[in-house]
Each structure stands twice: as structure tokens, then as C-alpha cells.
C-alpha positions as CSV (number, residue, x, y, z in Angstrom):
1,M,-18.5,-12.5,-4.8
2,T,-14.8,-12.1,-5.9
3,S,-12.3,-10.1,-5.1
4,A,-9.6,-8.3,-6.8
5,N,-6.3,-7.0,-6.0
6,V,-4.1,-4.8,-7.4
7,T,-0.2,-3.6,-6.7
8,I,1.8,-1.4,-8.8
9,Q,5.3,-0.3,-8.0
10,G,7.0,3.2,-9.4
11,F,7.3,6.2,-8.9
12,L,5.9,9.0,-8.9
13,G,5.3,11.2,-12.0
14,A,4.4,14.5,-10.5
15,V,4.1,16.3,-7.0
16,P,1.1,14.5,-5.5
17,E,-1.9,17.2,-5.5
18,V,-4.1,17.2,-2.3
19,R,-7.4,19.1,-2.1
20,Y,-10.2,18.9,0.8
21,T,-13.7,18.1,0.1
22,S,-16.7,20.5,1.1
23,D,-16.8,18.2,4.4
24,G,-13.1,18.7,4.9
25,L,-12.3,15.3,3.7
26,A,-8.4,15.0,2.3
27,V,-8.4,13.6,-1.7
28,A,-4.8,13.4,-2.8
29,N,-4.0,12.0,-6.4
30,L,-1.1,10.1,-7.3
31,S,0.7,10.1,-10.5
32,I,2.6,6.4,-11.1
33,A,4.9,5.0,-13.9
34,H,6.0,1.6,-14.0
35,T,8.4,0.8,-16.5
36,P,9.1,-3.3,-16.8
37,R,13.0,-3.7,-16.4
38,R,15.3,-6.6,-17.0
39,H,18.8,-7.7,-16.2
40,D,20.8,-7.8,-19.4
41,P,23.7,-10.3,-18.3
42,Q,25.9,-9.4,-21.5
43,T,26.6,-5.9,-20.0
44,D,25.4,-6.9,-16.2
45,E,23.3,-3.5,-16.5
46,W,19.2,-3.3,-16.0
47,V,17.3,-2.1,-19.4
48,D,13.9,-1.0,-20.3
49,A,11.7,-3.9,-21.3
50,G,8.7,-2.7,-22.5
51,P,6.7,0.7,-22.6
52,T,6.0,2.8,-19.4
53,L,2.5,2.2,-17.7
54,W,1.1,5.5,-16.2
55,V,-1.7,4.7,-13.3
56,V,-3.7,7.2,-12.0
57,A,-4.4,6.8,-8.3
58,S,-6.7,8.3,-5.6
59,V,-6.6,8.0,-1.7
60,W,-8.5,9.9,0.6
61,G,-8.9,10.8,4.3
62,A,-6.0,9.8,6.6
63,V,-3.7,8.6,3.9
64,A,-4.4,11.2,1.8
65,E,-3.0,14.0,4.5
66,A,-0.1,11.3,4.9
67,V,1.3,11.5,1.1
68,A,0.7,15.4,1.3
69,D,3.7,15.5,3.7
70,A,5.7,12.6,2.4
71,P,7.1,11.7,-1.1
72,A,8.3,14.5,-4.1
73,L,8.8,14.0,-7.6
74,S,10.5,10.9,-8.6
75,A,10.0,8.8,-5.5
76,Q,9.8,5.1,-5.2
77,V,6.3,4.2,-4.3
78,L,4.0,0.9,-4.0
79,A,0.5,1.4,-4.3
80,E,-2.1,-1.7,-3.0
81,A,-5.5,-1.7,-4.1
82,K,-8.4,-4.4,-2.7
83,R,-11.9,-4.8,-3.7
């Protein structure tokens, strides 16, 4: 069996939406934006180096409940998925 790992670092594009299943399990949806950046040595500034990638992720259980209490809009996040 092969495994796949995905890691994305970006900013929240919306306040996390938390809801509960009929069994009481928390589920949160996150909208994460990542724009590649590069350093421009001529201006000594960071500039966008490509289009923004939008990722929608769902987290469950205790992680979803933690998300409800944590970041606000535009907060920097790091999300990792393992299979």
C-alpha cells in the first residue's frame, strides 16, 4: 500500500464553520489560501509568484472543536493530511 501526505501553509479565507453530526461529533470546514511568493533581490521585497491556490479541508472531533476556539479570518495555518 502506498501512502500520501499533503501539507499546505496558508491563510484562512473564512471564519471556520463548525457543526455537529446527529451523534454529537464536531466537524469544521476550513478554507485555506496559499499564494507562492519569492524574494525580489532588486527591490528587497517579497512578491507573488503565481496564482492563489484555495483548499477546503474538513477536520473532525477534538481537532474541529479546537478550531472553533482558535483562528480568525486571515490567521496563518498549517494543515497536514496523511493517508
